N, C-alpha and C positions, 0 to 999 in steps of 0.2 A: 683553555689554559686557566688555571686557578689564579686567584688574586691574593697577594700578600698585603695585609693592612697593618700599619704600625701606629704607635702613639696612643696606647690605652690610657685613659684618664686614671688619676690616682684613686678616685672614688670607686670606679668600676673595677680596677685591679684589686682594691681592698675587698670588695664584695665577693669577687670570684675566689680569691684566696681564702677568705673567711669561710666560704662554702666548703672548700676542700678541707679546711682544718676541722670543721664541725662534723664532716661526714665520717662514717665508719671507714676504717682502713684495713687492708689485708695484713695479716700477721707476717706473711712472707710472699714475695713475688719475684719471679725470674723473667727477664725480657732478653731474648737472644735473636740474632738474625735467623730467618726461617731455615729449617733443616731440609725443606723440600716442598714441592707443590702438593696441594690437595687436589686430586683428579676431579675434573669437571666443575670445580668451585673457584671462580675468580676471586672471591673474597675469603677463601680459606674455610676453616671449620671452627665453630664455637660450641663448646659443650659446657653446660653448667650442672653441677650437683650441689646439694646443700653445703654451702661454705666453700665451694671450689669453682674456679673458673679456668678452663683449659681452651686457649685460642691458638690454632695452628695455621701458619702461613697467612696471617692477617696483616692488613695495612693499618696505618693510624686512622685513615678514613673509616675503616670498618670498626675500629675501637670506639671512635667518637659516635658513630651511628648506634652501636649497641648501648653505649653509656647514656646517651641523651635522647634516644628514640627518634632520630632524624634520618633523612634519606640523603643519598649522595649529593643531589642538587642543592641541599640545604647547608652545605659546607663550602666555604670559600677560603682557600688557603694555598700554600705552596704546592707545586706539582708532586714533590716527593711523598706527600701524605698518601697518595694513591699508587705509588710505584715501589716503595720499599716495604718488604714483608718481614714479619716477626713471628716468633713463637712466644706466647705469654702464658705462664702457669702461675696462678695465684691462689693462696689459701687463706681463709679467715680462721680466727682462733676459736670459732664456734659455728654451728650450723647457721646458714643464711640463705634466704630465698633469692630468686632472680632479681627482684626489685632492689634488695640490699646489695647484691653483687654489682648492679649497675652503678649505685652510688659509690661503692668502693672503687670501681674502675674510674669513675670521675676523679676521685682523689688521687689514684695512681697516675692518671694522665697529667694531672697538675704537678705532682711531685717528680715524676721521672722524665716526662716530656716537656715540663714547664709550660703546659698548655694554658693560654689565656685568650679569651674571645669576647666579642659583644654581639648582641642580637640585632638584626635589621630586617624589616619587612620589605619584600620586593615582589613586583608583579611578574610572574613567569608563565610561560606556556607549560601546561600540565595536563595530565589525564585525570578525568573524573571516572571512578569505577562505580557502576550501578548494576542492578539486576536486569538482565536481558529479558526481552519479551518471551514469555513461556515459563519464566521462573528459574531459580537457581537449581543447579544439578550437583548439589553437595551432600555428602553423607555425614551424619553425626557420628563421632568416634565412640567406641566402647568406653565405659566409665573409667577404666584403668589405663587408657592409652596415653602414652607420654608424647610430648611434642617431638617431631622429627621432620626433617626435609632433606631429601637426597636427590641430587642431579645425576643425570646419565648423559650419554652422547645424544639421546633422542628426546629427552624430556625431563620431567621432575615428578617426584612423588612426595606428598605432604601428609602428615598425620597430626591431628589435634592442633591445627593451625588456625589462627584468627584471620579475618579479612584484613585487618590493620597490618598484621605481620606479613601477609601476602603482598599487600600494596607496597610496604617498605622494601621487601625483597625484589619485587618485579621492577621497581623503579630503576634499579641498576642496569639491567640489560636494555630497558626502554630509554635510558638516558634522559629521563624527564621525571618530575615529581608525579606521584600518583596519590590522589585524595580518595579515601574510602568513603563512598556515599551509598553503600549497599544497605545500611541499616541493620546488618547482621552482626550480632554481638557474641555469638557462640564460637565454638571451635569445630573444625570440619576436617574430614579426610577427602582428598581428591588427588587425581593424577592427570598429567598432561603428556600426550604423545604428539610431538611435532612432526613426525614422519609424514602423515597424510597432507600436510600443508607445505611441504618442501616442493621445489620444482619437480614435476613428474608424479607427485602424490595425488591421491584421488580427490582431494579438496583444494588442490593448488589453484584452480581457476577462480575459487571464491575469495582468494586473498587479493585485496584491492591494490596492493603494491608489493613489489618483490623485495622485501627487506625483512630484517629481524622483527621490527615492530609489527609489521603486517601479519607475520606468522603467529606471533604471540597473541595479538588481538583476536585473530580468527580462532585460534585454538581455545582461548579462554571463553569466547562466546559460545562455541559449539559444545565444548566438553565440561565447562563449569556453569554455564548459564549466567555469565558475568560479562558485561560489556565495558569497553573503554572509549571515552569520547574526549577529544582534545579541546581544552578551554583555557582561558586565562584565569589564574588563581593568585591571590595574595599569599605568599609563602614566607615564613620566618626563616631567615638564613643566619647561620653562625659564622660570623666573619672572624677569622683567626688573626689575632693581634700578635701572638707570640707562640712559637712551638720550636722545640729543639730535638735533636737526636737523643734517644734515651740515655740516661745516666747509667753508669756501670752497676751491675748486680751487687 
């Protein structure tokens, strides 16, 4: 269960709202209840093009993660942040890259959801992601490959994805923070097929424990050459002091 924290100090509130005010904002933005699920995607679908942000079936948790570059376990707030789903379509008045769109989304969350928070360091159980013995099994994408990631009923396929982006994504099904310690700074193509690691699969006996985490860990090590080890980590957490249902369009 998430924790609601109240009582933001005046100085902290001023700093947060000053950041929102100074950030670039979208020229137009629509926020509506989700029109429907995105198949195989618990966190919906987010698509960016220069100056445009299209988020379908996303939670406020997902929006905060995209805007601030954090993982699920780094957000402490009310339960509805991860249960109510929205469609958000926003447009800037000029072309803007992904970094600018993240800043604009920060401002939108402050304006329409009245989001305010403070940061706090906590020691949490986490996974450390490193290169497995034998080396990484990742392919460099073609020069013109655009980032994409698509889930299916049996796995996931990623194109032009960084290991930091992968760590952020995989932290949600693992339900723990994932720290990227691979030292890999490039973008990579890779695919995971979980079928051989499911009960009855050819590699099922190699999975140390019969749960989702065990399957993901085994598949990553065998097919990506990347391993996960559980450790204690100091993690920065965004503690939500205020958040509301979005204001009308």
